[in-house]
Every structure is written in C-alpha cells, then in structure tokens.
Residue frames relative to the residue before (quaternion, step in Angstrom):
aa qw qx qy qz dx dy dz
M 1.0000 0.0000 0.0000 0.0000 0.00 0.00 0.00
L 0.3578 -0.7416 0.5304 0.2016 3.58 -0.87 0.95
S 0.1204 0.7641 -0.6286 0.0809 3.56 -1.01 0.84
A 0.6130 -0.5585 0.4026 0.3875 3.55 -1.17 0.56
K 0.6534 0.5143 -0.3192 0.4546 3.58 0.95 -0.85
G 0.6794 0.4918 -0.2981 0.4557 3.59 0.83 -0.95
L 0.6418 0.5295 -0.3194 0.4536 3.56 1.01 -0.83
F 0.6989 0.4580 -0.2827 0.4711 3.56 0.84 -0.93
E 0.6041 0.5503 -0.3588 0.4512 3.61 1.02 -0.68
E 0.6494 0.5149 -0.3111 0.4651 3.56 1.02 -0.80
I 0.6540 0.5042 -0.3099 0.4712 3.58 0.98 -0.83
V 0.6761 0.5004 -0.2914 0.4556 3.60 0.92 -0.90
A 0.6577 0.5520 -0.3130 0.4058 3.59 1.00 -0.77
D 0.7191 0.4035 -0.2335 0.5153 3.60 1.15 -0.57
D 0.4991 -0.6915 0.4308 0.2952 3.60 -0.75 1.03
E 0.6893 0.4964 -0.3017 0.4328 3.59 0.84 -0.92
S 0.6865 0.4577 -0.2943 0.4823 3.59 0.91 -0.85
F 0.6317 0.5202 -0.3358 0.4664 3.59 1.03 -0.72
R 0.6447 0.5219 -0.3201 0.4578 3.58 1.00 -0.81
L 0.6486 0.4964 -0.3220 0.4788 3.58 0.98 -0.77
F 0.6379 0.5347 -0.3268 0.4478 3.58 0.92 -0.91
C 0.7089 0.4553 -0.2689 0.4667 3.59 0.79 -1.00
S 0.6288 0.5356 -0.3411 0.4488 3.60 1.04 -0.71
I 0.6438 0.5063 -0.3179 0.4777 3.58 0.98 -0.84
A 0.6785 0.4958 -0.2926 0.4563 3.57 0.88 -0.97
A 0.6672 0.5061 -0.3056 0.4531 3.60 0.90 -0.93
G 0.6486 0.5259 -0.3205 0.4473 3.59 0.97 -0.83
G 0.6663 0.5045 -0.2978 0.4613 3.56 0.96 -0.86
E 0.6605 0.5029 -0.3088 0.4642 3.57 0.98 -0.84
A 0.6459 0.5180 -0.3244 0.4574 3.59 0.97 -0.82
Q 0.6391 0.5161 -0.3247 0.4688 3.57 1.02 -0.78
G 0.6460 0.5140 -0.3115 0.4706 3.57 1.00 -0.82
G 0.6270 0.5383 -0.3332 0.4540 3.56 1.06 -0.72
W 0.6550 0.5037 -0.3099 0.4703 3.57 0.97 -0.87
E 0.6548 0.5245 -0.3203 0.4399 3.59 0.86 -0.93
N 0.6901 0.4701 -0.2883 0.4686 3.59 0.84 -0.94
G 0.6211 0.5455 -0.3420 0.4468 3.56 1.05 -0.71
R 0.6703 0.4835 -0.2962 0.4786 3.57 0.96 -0.85
I 0.6416 0.5194 -0.3314 0.4568 3.59 0.96 -0.81
A 0.6364 0.5280 -0.3280 0.4566 3.59 0.98 -0.83
A 0.6743 0.5010 -0.2947 0.4555 3.58 1.01 -0.80
L 0.7607 0.3874 -0.1828 0.4877 3.58 1.13 -0.64
V 0.3186 0.7654 -0.5046 0.2407 3.60 1.24 0.20
P 0.4791 -0.6716 0.4678 0.3170 3.64 -0.87 0.83
E 0.6743 -0.5339 0.3278 0.3909 3.54 -1.14 0.63
S 0.6561 0.5343 -0.3224 0.4243 3.61 0.98 -0.77
E 0.7589 0.3303 -0.1851 0.5299 3.61 1.23 -0.38
R 0.2456 0.8136 -0.5009 0.1640 3.59 1.17 0.47
A 0.5843 0.5866 -0.3787 0.4136 3.60 1.12 -0.54
L 0.6336 0.5393 -0.3244 0.4500 3.59 1.23 -0.43
A 0.5164 0.6974 -0.3981 0.2974 3.59 1.16 -0.55
P 0.6654 0.4957 -0.3453 0.4384 3.68 0.81 -0.76
K 0.6462 0.5085 -0.3314 0.4626 3.60 1.04 -0.66
I 0.6382 0.5034 -0.3290 0.4807 3.57 1.02 -0.77
S 0.6286 0.5262 -0.3267 0.4704 3.58 1.03 -0.78
R 0.6382 0.5193 -0.3186 0.4708 3.57 0.98 -0.83
H 0.6160 0.5397 -0.3365 0.4648 3.57 1.00 -0.82
G 0.6851 0.4821 -0.2829 0.4671 3.56 0.87 -0.96
A 0.6397 0.5234 -0.3272 0.4580 3.59 0.99 -0.78
D 0.6197 0.5314 -0.3397 0.4671 3.59 1.05 -0.73
E 0.6598 0.5033 -0.3163 0.4597 3.58 0.93 -0.90
D 0.6291 0.5190 -0.3312 0.4745 3.60 0.98 -0.78
K 0.6362 0.5308 -0.3190 0.4600 3.56 0.99 -0.86
H 0.6467 0.5174 -0.3253 0.4563 3.59 0.94 -0.84
G 0.6216 0.5328 -0.3398 0.4630 3.57 1.03 -0.75
R 0.6592 0.4955 -0.3093 0.4736 3.60 0.98 -0.81
I 0.6092 0.5556 -0.3523 0.4428 3.57 1.07 -0.71
F 0.6766 0.4748 -0.3037 0.4738 3.59 0.86 -0.90
G 0.6162 0.5276 -0.3439 0.4730 3.58 1.10 -0.62
A 0.6538 0.5135 -0.3116 0.4601 3.57 0.99 -0.84
L 0.6284 0.5337 -0.3395 0.4528 3.59 1.03 -0.74
M 0.6444 0.4949 -0.3265 0.4828 3.59 1.06 -0.68
R 0.6691 0.5111 -0.3132 0.4392 3.59 0.83 -0.95
K 0.5995 0.5803 -0.3542 0.4224 3.57 1.07 -0.71
R 0.7358 0.3571 -0.2109 0.5354 3.57 1.17 -0.58
G 0.5455 -0.6520 0.3824 0.3622 3.56 1.27 0.29
L 0.4946 0.6668 -0.4100 0.3777 3.58 1.19 0.56
E 0.2834 -0.7286 0.5985 0.1748 3.55 -1.22 0.60
P 0.5736 -0.5887 0.4271 0.3770 3.63 -1.08 0.58
V 0.2502 -0.7306 0.6116 0.1721 3.54 -1.27 0.48
P 0.6195 -0.5299 0.4024 0.4165 3.62 -1.18 0.42
V 0.4157 -0.7069 0.5171 0.2452 3.56 -0.99 0.87
P 0.4217 -0.6895 0.5172 0.2817 3.62 -0.69 1.00
P 0.5455 -0.6625 0.3916 0.3319 3.64 -0.75 0.97
E 0.6698 0.5165 -0.3090 0.4348 3.60 1.00 -0.75
T 0.6822 0.4425 -0.2914 0.5038 3.60 1.28 -0.16
D 0.5290 0.6543 -0.3923 0.3718 3.60 1.30 -0.05
Y 0.2783 -0.8194 0.4856 0.1235 3.55 0.11 1.39
T 0.7105 0.4634 -0.2819 0.4483 3.59 0.75 -1.02
M 0.6414 0.5123 -0.3325 0.4643 3.60 0.99 -0.76
L 0.6776 0.4884 -0.2955 0.4636 3.58 0.93 -0.86
L 0.5912 0.5436 -0.3665 0.4698 3.60 1.11 -0.58
E 0.6751 0.4935 -0.2982 0.4601 3.58 0.88 -0.95
R 0.6580 0.4976 -0.3050 0.4758 3.58 0.99 -0.81
G 0.6753 0.4910 -0.2854 0.4705 3.56 1.15 -0.61
G 0.5603 -0.6454 0.3680 0.3661 3.57 1.28 0.13
I 0.4703 0.6549 -0.4589 0.3733 3.59 1.20 0.38
G 0.8023 0.2009 -0.1813 0.5320 3.55 -0.76 1.05
L 0.6814 -0.4663 0.3714 0.4247 3.54 -1.25 -0.50
A 0.5052 -0.6676 0.4594 0.2967 3.56 -0.90 0.98
H 0.5607 -0.6261 0.4273 0.3332 3.56 -1.06 0.76
D 0.5874 0.5628 -0.3767 0.4431 3.60 1.07 -0.60
R 0.6422 0.5140 -0.3163 0.4726 3.57 1.06 -0.76
L 0.6892 0.4858 -0.2868 0.4547 3.58 0.95 -0.85
K 0.6488 0.5130 -0.3223 0.4604 3.60 1.14 -0.50
A 0.5906 0.5658 -0.3670 0.4432 3.58 1.23 -0.34
D 0.3740 -0.7475 0.5097 0.2038 3.58 -1.01 0.81
R 0.5037 0.5909 -0.4889 0.3976 3.55 0.62 1.12
P 0.5961 -0.6197 0.3641 0.3579 3.58 -0.94 0.85
L 0.4829 -0.6257 0.5312 0.3052 3.52 -1.23 0.60
T 0.4438 -0.6501 0.5354 0.3061 3.56 -1.31 0.20
V 0.6569 -0.4669 0.3898 0.4455 3.56 -1.28 0.16
E 0.6282 0.5359 -0.3347 0.4540 3.59 1.03 -0.76
D 0.6118 0.5348 -0.3448 0.4699 3.60 1.07 -0.67
I 0.6601 0.5048 -0.3101 0.4619 3.59 0.95 -0.85
V 0.6210 0.5252 -0.3364 0.4748 3.58 1.04 -0.76
T 0.6430 0.5160 -0.3177 0.4684 3.60 0.97 -0.85
Y 0.6427 0.5277 -0.3101 0.4609 3.58 0.94 -0.90
L 0.6919 0.4779 -0.2862 0.4593 3.58 0.85 -0.94
A 0.6394 0.5170 -0.3307 0.4631 3.60 1.02 -0.77
H 0.6272 0.5245 -0.3194 0.4791 3.57 1.01 -0.83
S 0.6828 0.4917 -0.2858 0.4587 3.55 0.88 -0.96
R 0.6142 0.5538 -0.3570 0.4343 3.59 1.00 -0.75
V 0.6689 0.4920 -0.2916 0.4750 3.60 1.04 -0.82
T 0.7298 0.4346 -0.2579 0.4605 3.59 0.73 -1.02
E 0.6447 0.5035 -0.3345 0.4680 3.61 1.07 -0.61
Q 0.5422 0.5752 -0.4066 0.4581 3.60 1.17 -0.41
R 0.6644 0.4968 -0.2939 0.4748 3.56 0.92 -0.95
A 0.6786 0.4992 -0.2983 0.4487 3.57 0.84 -0.98
S 0.6515 0.5225 -0.3157 0.4505 3.57 0.94 -0.87
E 0.6721 0.4956 -0.2952 0.4642 3.57 0.95 -0.87
Q 0.6525 0.5104 -0.3225 0.4579 3.58 0.95 -0.81
M 0.6940 0.4602 -0.2857 0.4743 3.57 0.90 -0.86
E 0.5873 0.5527 -0.3727 0.4591 3.60 1.11 -0.56
L 0.6391 0.5167 -0.3206 0.4709 3.59 1.03 -0.79
L 0.6718 0.4776 -0.3030 0.4782 3.59 0.91 -0.86
R 0.6375 0.5252 -0.3314 0.4561 3.58 1.00 -0.76
K 0.6075 0.5680 -0.3451 0.4350 3.58 1.05 -0.75
H 0.7945 0.3354 -0.1535 0.4824 3.56 0.90 -0.93
F 0.8226 0.2678 -0.0988 0.4918 3.60 1.06 -0.66
A 0.3098 0.7787 -0.5004 0.2173 3.62 1.20 0.29
D 0.7551 0.3551 -0.1947 0.5156 3.60 1.09 -0.65
H 0.3633 0.7360 -0.4968 0.2820 3.60 1.23 0.23
P 0.5204 -0.6883 0.3976 0.3119 3.64 -0.77 0.95
D 0.7560 0.3661 -0.2081 0.5011 3.61 1.05 -0.68
L 0.7845 0.3598 -0.1603 0.4789 3.57 0.99 -0.85
G 0.5089 0.7231 -0.3986 0.2434 3.57 1.13 -0.63
R 0.6999 0.4707 -0.2962 0.4482 3.57 0.74 -0.99
A 0.6485 0.5174 -0.3167 0.4597 3.57 0.98 -0.84
V 0.6536 0.5191 -0.3123 0.4537 3.58 0.92 -0.89
R 0.6703 0.4978 -0.3051 0.4581 3.59 0.89 -0.91
M 0.6708 0.5074 -0.3052 0.4465 3.58 0.92 -0.88
I 0.6890 0.4682 -0.2909 0.4706 3.58 0.82 -0.96
S 0.6294 0.5409 -0.3368 0.4449 3.59 0.97 -0.81
N 0.6564 0.5047 -0.3138 0.4646 3.59 0.92 -0.85
D 0.6452 0.5181 -0.3192 0.4619 3.57 0.99 -0.82
E 0.6669 0.5031 -0.3152 0.4503 3.59 0.89 -0.89
D 0.6197 0.5252 -0.3419 0.4726 3.58 1.06 -0.68
N 0.6315 0.5230 -0.3241 0.4720 3.57 1.06 -0.75
H 0.6518 0.5217 -0.3181 0.4491 3.57 0.94 -0.87
L 0.6565 0.5044 -0.3115 0.4665 3.57 0.95 -0.86
A 0.6437 0.5177 -0.3254 0.4602 3.60 0.94 -0.84
Y 0.6392 0.5342 -0.3150 0.4547 3.58 0.99 -0.87
C 0.6532 0.5134 -0.3178 0.4568 3.60 0.95 -0.85
H 0.6251 0.5256 -0.3320 0.4720 3.60 0.97 -0.84
E 0.6971 0.5013 -0.2839 0.4267 3.56 0.75 -1.08
E 0.7140 0.4488 -0.2694 0.4651 3.59 0.84 -0.94
L 0.6418 0.5090 -0.3379 0.4635 3.61 0.99 -0.70
L 0.6239 0.5171 -0.3434 0.4748 3.60 1.02 -0.67
R 0.6175 0.5334 -0.3414 0.4666 3.59 1.06 -0.70
F 0.6827 0.4690 -0.2871 0.4813 3.58 0.91 -0.88
A 0.6043 0.5478 -0.3595 0.4534 3.60 1.08 -0.65
R 0.6563 0.5005 -0.3093 0.4723 3.58 0.97 -0.82
A 0.6714 0.4918 -0.2908 0.4720 3.58 1.18 -0.55
G 0.6919 -0.5176 0.2687 0.4256 3.59 1.25 0.20
H 0.5939 0.5941 -0.3590 0.4067 3.60 1.25 0.11
G 0.2939 0.8211 -0.4631 0.1581 3.58 1.27 0.17
R 0.6833 0.4907 -0.3032 0.4476 3.59 0.83 -0.93
T 0.6459 0.5098 -0.3142 0.4734 3.58 1.00 -0.83
I 0.6391 0.5371 -0.3218 0.4467 3.56 0.98 -0.85
Q 0.6891 0.4779 -0.2968 0.4568 3.59 0.81 -0.94
R 0.6441 0.5098 -0.3299 0.4652 3.60 0.98 -0.77
T 0.6825 0.4875 -0.2889 0.4617 3.56 0.91 -0.92
L 0.6248 0.5371 -0.3385 0.4544 3.59 0.99 -0.77
R 0.6713 0.4980 -0.3091 0.4537 3.58 0.87 -0.92
E 0.6573 0.5067 -0.3132 0.4617 3.58 0.91 -0.90
C 0.6685 0.4998 -0.2996 0.4622 3.59 0.93 -0.90
A 0.6628 0.5226 -0.3158 0.4334 3.58 0.89 -0.91
L 0.6859 0.4803 -0.2946 0.4606 3.58 0.86 -0.92
A 0.6519 0.4827 -0.3192 0.4900 3.60 1.06 -0.66
E 0.6532 0.5370 -0.3246 0.4237 3.60 0.93 -0.85
I 0.6771 0.4918 -0.3281 0.4382 3.60 0.83 -0.85
R 0.6214 0.5225 -0.3456 0.4706 3.59 1.11 -0.56
I 0.6733 0.4803 -0.2924 0.4801 3.57 0.92 -0.90
Y 0.6268 0.5316 -0.3382 0.4584 3.59 1.01 -0.76
R 0.6204 0.5293 -0.3347 0.4720 3.58 1.04 -0.76
D 0.6884 0.4920 -0.2896 0.4474 3.57 0.80 -1.01
V 0.6628 0.4929 -0.3015 0.4763 3.58 0.97 -0.86
S 0.6346 0.5312 -0.3312 0.4532 3.60 0.97 -0.81
L 0.6470 0.5091 -0.3160 0.4716 3.58 0.97 -0.84
A 0.6703 0.4982 -0.3018 0.4598 3.59 0.95 -0.86
V 0.6552 0.5041 -0.3168 0.4650 3.59 0.92 -0.86
M 0.6734 0.4921 -0.3047 0.4599 3.59 0.88 -0.89
A 0.6130 0.5387 -0.3523 0.4581 3.61 1.07 -0.64
H 0.6646 0.4846 -0.3025 0.4815 3.59 0.95 -0.84
M 0.6580 0.5013 -0.3160 0.4647 3.59 0.91 -0.85
G 0.6357 0.5465 -0.3254 0.4375 3.57 0.99 -0.80
R 0.6588 0.4924 -0.3092 0.4774 3.58 1.02 -0.78
I 0.6586 0.5091 -0.3136 0.4570 3.58 0.95 -0.85
L 0.7814 0.3662 -0.1666 0.4771 3.57 0.85 -1.02
G 0.4451 -0.7342 0.4287 0.2812 3.57 1.27 0.02
W 0.1732 0.8069 -0.5454 0.1468 3.57 0.94 0.83
S 0.5190 -0.6182 0.4923 0.3257 3.53 -1.16 0.61
K 0.6407 -0.5149 0.3975 0.4078 3.55 -1.27 0.35
A 0.6366 0.5382 -0.3322 0.4413 3.57 1.02 -0.75
R 0.6759 0.4779 -0.3082 0.4688 3.57 0.93 -0.86
S 0.6403 0.5166 -0.3277 0.4646 3.59 0.94 -0.81
A 0.6511 0.5143 -0.3172 0.4593 3.57 0.99 -0.82
A 0.6421 0.5232 -0.3242 0.4570 3.59 1.01 -0.78
L 0.6660 0.4896 -0.3034 0.4741 3.59 0.95 -0.85
T 0.6275 0.5294 -0.3281 0.4673 3.58 1.03 -0.78
A 0.6511 0.5092 -0.3131 0.4677 3.57 0.96 -0.86
G 0.6395 0.5327 -0.3212 0.4518 3.58 1.03 -0.77
I 0.6444 0.5134 -0.3155 0.4708 3.57 1.01 -0.83
H 0.6654 0.4901 -0.3047 0.4734 3.59 0.95 -0.84
A 0.6322 0.5288 -0.3331 0.4578 3.59 1.04 -0.73
L 0.6341 0.5165 -0.3268 0.4736 3.59 1.01 -0.80
Y 0.6461 0.5144 -0.3246 0.4611 3.58 0.95 -0.83
A 0.6450 0.5235 -0.3287 0.4493 3.59 0.92 -0.86
Y 0.6484 0.5028 -0.3143 0.4775 3.59 1.00 -0.82
E 0.6910 0.4745 -0.2929 0.4600 3.59 0.86 -0.93
R 0.6377 0.5241 -0.3325 0.4561 3.59 1.04 -0.71
L 0.6865 0.4838 -0.2799 0.4650 3.57 1.08 -0.72
V 0.8408 -0.0470 0.0787 0.5336 3.59 0.64 -1.08
G 0.5930 0.6439 -0.3638 0.3183 3.59 1.05 -0.70
W 0.5974 0.6003 -0.3656 0.3861 3.58 1.11 -0.61
H 0.5333 0.6511 -0.4098 0.3518 3.60 1.16 -0.45
R 0.6185 0.5591 -0.3587 0.4198 3.61 1.05 -0.65
M 0.6617 0.5269 -0.2963 0.4436 3.58 1.21 -0.48
V 0.7383 0.4285 -0.2214 0.4714 3.59 1.18 -0.34
T 0.5450 0.5985 -0.4195 0.4108 3.60 1.21 -0.12
L 0.1700 -0.7676 0.6102 0.0981 3.55 -1.19 0.59
K 0.1074 0.7804 -0.6099 0.0865 3.54 -0.98 0.87
P 0.5993 -0.5598 0.4070 0.4023 3.60 -1.11 0.54
P 0.3758 -0.7600 0.4813 0.2228 3.62 -0.67 1.03
A 0.5591 -0.5829 0.4657 0.3615 3.53 -1.22 0.49
R 0.6958 0.3886 -0.2450 0.5521 3.57 1.14 -0.67
R 0.1319 -0.8035 0.5783 0.0502 3.58 -0.44 1.19
N 0.8362 0.0828 -0.0974 0.5333 3.57 -1.09 0.78
A 0.0850 0.8733 -0.4763 0.0571 3.54 1.07 0.87
L 0.7587 0.3230 -0.2016 0.5285 3.62 1.10 -0.55
G 0.5042 0.6826 -0.4036 0.3419 3.55 1.22 0.35
G 0.6718 0.4934 -0.2931 0.4684 3.57 1.24 -0.33
P 0.7094 -0.4275 0.3159 0.4628 3.59 -1.25 -0.17
P 0.5222 -0.6386 0.4560 0.3339 3.61 -1.06 0.66
A 0.5963 -0.5496 0.4409 0.3846 3.55 -1.28 0.37
P 0.6176 -0.5417 0.3972 0.4091 3.61 -1.14 0.48
E 0.5883 -0.5968 0.4248 0.3425 3.54 -1.18 0.69
F 0.4653 -0.6551 0.5262 0.2783 3.54 -1.11 0.80
A 0.1148 -0.7874 0.6027 0.0599 3.56 -1.02 0.79
C-alpha cells in the first residue's frame, strides 16, 4: 500500500536516495535565500520598512539549506549535483514566476509593483512549502534524526506564509487588490504545473535508485497526475485566497536558534 509516510521512510532509509532528497532541498533553499537577500537590498525607498522582514525570510531559507547539509553530514554523505529537471526554484524562475534573476542582479531599486509580484509569488510557493512540511511534521516530528529539523523548518514555513498574507492584505488596502489577485492566479496555475513536473522527475530518480517495480512507479505517476488534475480544477483556489493570519508580524521578531 502506498502512503506518504511509507514512501518517505523508504527514501530516508537509503543513503543514495536520502542524499539526493537533501541535495535537492538544500539547493532550493539556498536559491530562495539568495533571491530574498537581493530583494531586501533593492526594496524601493517607500517600502524600506519591509526590508528587514524580507532579509529574515532569506536568512531562514539559508538556514534551511544548512540544515539539510547537516543532515547529510551526520550520515557521512556529501551533496550530489541537482538534476535540472528536479530544480523547483530554477524552473519557477524560468516559468516567469516571481522576479527574474537578471532583474535581481541589477543594482537599481525595485518598484512597488515588483514587491507585490514577489509577495504574490511567495504566497503561492510558501503555501506549498507549508503543506509539505506539515505532512512531514505529522509523520516525523518525533523521529530521532529528523524530528528537530522538521519541526523547525515547518514553523518557519508557517511564519513565511503568515507574513505573505499580512503584507499582501496591506498592499490590497493600498489599492493593489486587482493586481494581486491576477498575479496570484497566474502564479498558482503555473506553480501546480511545475510542481507536477518536478514531482514526476524526482520520483523517476528515486525509483531508479531504490529499484521500484514498473507497477509501483506507474502507481506513483498516476497519483501525481491525479493531484495535478485536482489542483488544476479546484485545488489552486487555496493558493490565491487572502485572510488575516493567526500569526501577526511573524517575521518581525528574533529568529529561532540555529539548528545544529
């Protein structure tokens, strides 16, 4: 019987699959850290008060990358190159989600519209991250090797999602509501397609490493396509709604202690 817990337990138990999983995760977090760092440096003067929160967001992503590196080192493993077809953050950028890297490398201030685009992109991708970490926390919060890392990253992702809700609602009140809703919808529909493609690629690599049967690989592939069909039909709506978060000023306080 296929289950998220059983699947992840199998990946964690094998050094090669665990190393690939952590390498993919660490690469994505490091990229997110760089993007947020550049955005914080280029925030327009009218939104400078937002820069510390964006910096905190980026610092959290960098921390998550170090956590995945530490989990590998604990087992005596070295990172492996991330297959391009599994690189979620790179494929998002190529798909036009968020701010282009060429724009972030330029030393000229962003516009308010750029910040709105960044926040809308983050609201969509942090929804995915929060849900994924909630699933891992449900099954592995008490795991002797992974539990602390899972709990810490999950809490951070929840903070990031709350921050995106809060700031987008502020911009909506300032007159950007229509732009926000259009951008959220475009990002959500693109993200679910990219998430499907990345999931298929990751499962293909894991299947080769772990020697899955054709029947099992076919079942997992069918499940990924079924999830995409649901998200394409109605599931994407959860990524575009905005509501006041239970966690207020989630990135305004001191960061959590570093994972060791």
